[in-house]
N, C-alpha and C positions, 0 to 999 in steps of 0.2 A: 156696572162700570165703577160706580162710586165705592162699592165694597172691595173690588179688586185693587183700586187705588189706595184705599186705607190699609189693605193687607201688605201691599208693597212698601208703604211708608213704615208700617210697624216692623216689617222684616228688616228694613234698613236700620231702624233704631236698635233692634235687638242684636244685630250682627256683631257690633263692637263688644256687647256684653258677653256673647258666646265666645268670641275670640279671646277676650280677657280671661274669662273663666277657664277656657281651655288651656291658656298659657300658664295660669296658676296651677292647674292640675298637672300639667307636664313637668313644671318645676318641682312640684311636690313629689311626684313619682321619681324624678331624677335624683332628688335629694335623698329619698328613701333608698333608692338603689345604691347611691353613693355611700350612704351610711351602712347599708347592708354589706357592700363589698369591703368597706373598711373594717367592719366587725368580723367578717369571715376571712380576712387576710392576716396571715401570720407575719408580724412585724420583723421577726427574726429569719424569715425564709429568704433564700437567695435563688433568683431565677437564672436561667441560662444567659440572659441578656447582661447581667451584672457580675456573674461568677467568672473568676479568672481561670481559664483552662490550664494555665501553667501548674496549678495545684494538682490537676488530674495527672499531669506528666510525672510529678513527684511520686504520687501514689502508685502509678503504673510501674515505675522503675523499682520501687520498694517491693511491691507485690510479686514482681518477677522472681525475687529471691525466696519467696515463700509467703504463705498466708499468715494472717495475724491469729488464726485459730490454733495457737500453740505450734504453728508450722508443722502440723501433723502429716502433711503430704511429704515434707522433707524427711521426716523420720521414717515414714512407712514406704512410700514409693521410691524415693531417691536413695536413702541409705540402706534400708532393709531389703529393697528390691534391686535396683540398678547397681548400687554400690557393692552389693555382695555378688551379683552376677559378674561384675568386672573384677572382682577380687581385690578391691581396695579395702573392703571391710569384711569382717567375719564375726560370727557370734555363736554361742552355745544356746541361745534362746530360740524357741520355736517361732517367735514373732518375726524373726529375720528369715522370711520365706525364701529370699533369693539365695541365702546361704545353703539351703537344703533343697532348692528347686521344688518347693511345695506350692500347692494351689491356694492363692489368697486373693480372691476378687476384691475384697475390701481394701487390703494393703495396696494392691496394684491400681485400684481405682481411686485412691485418695487424691492423687494429683489431678485426675480428671474432674472430680467433684469440686475441688477447691479453686482450680485455676479459672474455670468458666465463671465463677461467681466473684472473682477478685480481679486478676490481671486482665482477663478478656473483657469483662464488663467495663473496666476503667479505660482500656485502650480503645474500645469501640466508641465510648462516650467522647474521648479525646478526639478521635478521628472525625466523628460526626459534628461536634461542636466547633471545630476549627475549619471545616471544609468551606471553601469559597469566601473566606474572610481574609482580606489582604493584610490586616494587622497581625495575623497569625500564619503568615505564609510558611516560615521555617518550622514553626511548631507543628503545623499540619504535616509537613514532610517527615518530621521526626516521628510523628504519631504513626505514619505508614511504616517506617523502619521498625519502631517498637512493636507494632502489630505483627509484623513478619517474624521478628525475634521470638515473640511469645508463641505464635502458632507453629513455628518451626519445631520448637521443643515438644509441643503437644502431639503433632503428627509423627515426630520421630519416635515417641513412646507408644502411641496407639495406632498408627497407620491411618485408616479412614476415620475422619472426625467431622463434626459440624464445623464448617469454616465460613463459607460465603454468607450464610444467614445467621451465624453465631453472634450473640450479643445484641440482637435486634428486637428483643421483646418490648422494650420501652419505645424505641424509635419507630419501629414498623409493625408492632404487634405480632411479631413472629415468635410464638411460644414453643413451637416444636420444629427447630431447624433441622434440615435434612443432613445426612452424612454425605460428605464429598470424598471422592477418590483421592488418595494421596498423590497420585500422579498429577491430577489437576491442581491440587493445592500447591505443590512445589512449583509448578509452572507459574502460578499467580504470585507466589512469594518472590520468585526471581524477578518477575516483571515489576512488582511493587517496589522492591528495594532498589533496583536499577533506576527506575523513574524518579523515585523520591530522592535518592542521592544526587542524581543529576540536576534536580530542581532546587536544591538548597542554594540559597543566595546570601552571600556575605554582606550584602547591602540591606537585607531585610531584617526582621525582628530577631532578637537574641533572647530565647526563652530563659526566664529566670527560675523556673521550677525544675531545671535540669540537674539531676544529681550526678550524672556522669561527667559533664564538661562545662557547667556554668561558670566555673572559676578559671577556665582556660583562656589564654590570651586570644586564641583563634577558635572560638567555640564552634562555629559553623565548619571551619576547616577540619576540626577534630571529628565532627559528625560525618563529614565526607569520607574520612579514613575509616571510621567505624562502619559506615554503610558498605563500602567496598570490601572490607574485611569480612563482614557478614555475608555478602554476596559470594565471596570466595568459599566460605565454609559451606554455604548451601549448595554451591556448584559441585564441590568435592563430594558431597553426599551421593551424587549421581554417577560416580566413577564406574560402578558396576552395571547399573540399570540403564543409563543413558550417557555413555562416555563422550559422545559427540557434543551434546549440550553442555556437559560439564566443562569440556575443554574450551568451548566457545566463550562461556562466561568467565572462566579463569583468565583467558587472554585479555578480556576487557578490563580487568582490574589490576593487572600487573603494572607495578609502578605507582599505584594509587592507594595501597593498603597502609596499615600502621607501620611506623618507621622506628619506634623505640618503645620502651616501657612507659614513657610519658604519655603514650596514646592509649594505654589500657583503660577499658571501661570498668569502673569500680563503684560499688555502692558502699559507702561507709555506714556504720551502725552505731546506735547510741547505747547508753548504759541504763539498765533497770527500767527501761520503758518498753512495755510489751509490744508497742507498735513498731519500734525501730531496732530492737536488739538483733544480733546475728541469728539468722534462721537455723543454721546448723547447731549452734549452741542451744537455742531454744528447743529445737526438735529432739535432740538426743541426750539431754541431761543438764538443763540449765541450773540445777541445784549444785553443780560442781562436784557431784559424787564421784568417788574413785571407782565405784562399781558400775561402770557403764555396761549395758548389755552388749553394745557393739564395740569391738576393738579393731585395730588395723590388721589387715590380713597378712599372714606369713608370706604370701606370694609377693606382696608389695614391699614389705620390710626387707625380705631377702634380695629382691631386685635392686634396691638401693644399697644395701650392705655390700653385695657382691661387686658393685661398681665404685665403692667408696664415695657415694654421692653425698655432698655436703648438705643437701636438703634434709637428710634423715634426722639430724639433730634439731632442725627447726620444726619438722612436721610431727615427730613422735616423741613419746615420753613413757617411761615404764616405772612401776613401783617395785622396790626391792623387798625382800622378805621381812625387813625390819621397819616397814613403813608404819606410820602412826594412823590407825583407823580414824576416819572422819576428817583428816587434814590432808587435802589433796596436794599441798605443797611440800609435805614432809616425806623424806625417804625416797623421792623420785629421782629419775635420772634421764637426761637427754643425750647422754653419751651414746654414740652410734654402736659401740661394742656391747652395750647393755640391752639394746633393743631386741625384742622377741615377738615376732608376729604370731597371731592366733591362726592356726590352720583352719581352713574352711571345711564345713561339713560335720563338725562334731556337736554333740549335745551335752547336757549336764549329767546324764546318767552314767552308769558303770558298765553298760553293754558294749558291744563291739565298736560303737561310735561315741562312746562316752569319753569326755575330755580327761577324766581321771586316769584313763589307761594310755594317754598319749605320752610318749617318751620323746621329748624334743630338746632343743638347745635351752639350757637354763637361762633365766632372765638376766643374771649377772654373773661375771666370772667367779668361779670357785663354788658356786651353789650347785649341789648335785641335782640331777634331773629326777626328782622324786615325784611320784604321782600326786602326793598331797599338795605340793606347791604348784606344780604345773596344772593341777586340776582347778585352781582358782582363777577366775577371770581377771583378777588384779595382777596376775603374773605376766600379762601380755601388754604389748605396746598399745597405747591409746593416743588420740590426737593431743598434741602438746598444748600447754596453756597459751602459747603464742598464737595459735590459730583457733583454739577452742575457748573463747571468752566472749562476753556480750558485745564487745566493740570490734571484734574481728571483722574485717571487710569481706564483701563478696566480690570476687573477680568474675565479671560477666563475660568479657571477651578480651583476649590479650594479644599482644605483639608476638609472644612466644608461640601461641597456637597458629597465628597467621603465617609465621615464617616456616613452621613445620609443615603446614598445608602446602605452602609454595614449594617446599622441598619435595613433597610427595608428587606434586604436579610436574616438577622439573624432572624427577626420576621417571615418571610414567611416560611423559610426552616430549621431554626435551625442550620445554618452553620456560621462559622467565628467568633464565640464568642457570648457574650450576647448582645441582642439589646440595653439594657440600656447603656452599656459601649460605644457603638458607638454613641448612641443618645446624651449622655452627651458630648462626644468629639465634635460632630457636632455642638451642640448648643453653647458651649463655643467658638469654633473656628469661628462660624458664627458671633459672637458678636465682638470678638477681632480682626478679620481680617480687620475691618474698619479702622484700623491704616494705611492701605495702602493709605488712603486718606490724610495722614499727621497727625500731632499732634492733630489737631482739631477733627479728626475722632477717635482718640484712646479712647477706653473704658477699664477701669482697669480690671484686673483679678478678683478682689474682687467684682466689680459690676456685672461682668458676672456670677460669682458663685452665687451671691445673686439671680439673675434672675433664674438660674437653680434650686436653692433650692426652689424657690417659684412656679416653674413650672416643677415638677419632672416627670420622665417618668412613664407612666401608661400603663402597658402591655395590659390591657383590651381594650384600645383604641390606641394601639401602632402604627398601620399604619397611622391612622388619625393624630396622634401627630407628627410622624416622617415627614410626607409629608407636613404638615402645616408649620413646621419649614423649610423645603426645599423651600417652596413657599416664605417665608420671606427672606431666605438666598439669593435667586436668584433675588431679586429686582434689576432692571436695566438689567438683562439678561432675557429678556421677552420670547425669543424663548424657552429657557430651562425651564422656569417656566411653560409655556403653554404646552410643551411636557410632562413634568412630571405630570401635572394635568390631562391630557388626559389618561395617563397610570394608574393613581391611583384613580382619582375622588376626590382628596383632594387638598386644603381645600374645605369644602362644600360652594359653592357659589350660591347665589340667582340670577337667570338670570335677 
């Protein structure tokens, strides 16, 4: 009994010592852990908790125009492929596979390779990091619209693509996303854009990283118009495969789309900064060389020439025989009479498809159509310095396109007003919107009206006329021109 009593007393005396020692050990371990965390934490790192997702929106909108990897997918997939398919562009170079209908998995796959690692990655991050956060209510809805804009282009080019699981490697450890059917993708795109547009709130946040509309007086109102205009474009893609769904969605957006060129979604570009310069300029000859491999197609030049289109002098530029080599500003002309489009399908050789054997219209009045001159790539019209320079903007979605699509819908189904009204609006806007390229690109309202008066709407050939104008309006947006051509079959192009 005595031994047990002494043991209990000893235990009571030792307990505070154990507790104190334990506390000291815990504090020491915590201190070591704290120091270890401090040592292994990058002081310059930014976590999701403190990073402003507005910056991701800026990157997403810029990457939509092309990657920073020399915009190689703009050069290869968009210009060499789709742009030649649609006969906006032509080339004697074998690299321009769309000009010769040759098999080029690398060229046609460049867009796929680059867009998933740039615009898709960014927009999925933006979508994920703003979901469920009230302070980013509008930014999240804009991320949904941007996500749909990006995936619309990818599925238009490739058909079935990874969509629902795409961009989830970091967020959900999905490293091998499955391919989804285009039909299912489009159904979700329509749903997402409609819901996101309806959910935009003028009383909520105003995203500051918005390249499209951050300077607009009514930024959220502009996004509503953009969302409805994008919804219109997506719906009209379905006019052949699902006309009932197409018509339903078009009817939903009538009266809520873009109303003028002030609503155009435009990405401005910077000078001499590889991150921000114009992607077309960077992709097909940023050195300013007059010897571009790709020139403007004869099909496109002749189409504008035959209509006395005032856009010709803004869009194209040609070198005369006495040009000064190495000086892209010397000896050139933007005079419509001088423009000479390169015919599609020729190569540099002297065989039956060699350009040296082509006898076409000389590049300038009074110059004989000699094989030696017309055999030079410099003899043909190229994009003008107005639109082919580092700061030339990218027109993402425009009022002109929107009105021409509404004209198409009105002609097909008799909805949304008279097709002539929308056609007139679309043509005039398509001409005057070139002021986005600066004062040198501005065409007066009077000249635009004169062109419309000389080329009035003809209901008997309405769809052909509407979609030929769409083809002209979307020059430099080659994916869109090609997608609309496949939907409508217009303009009529000779393979």
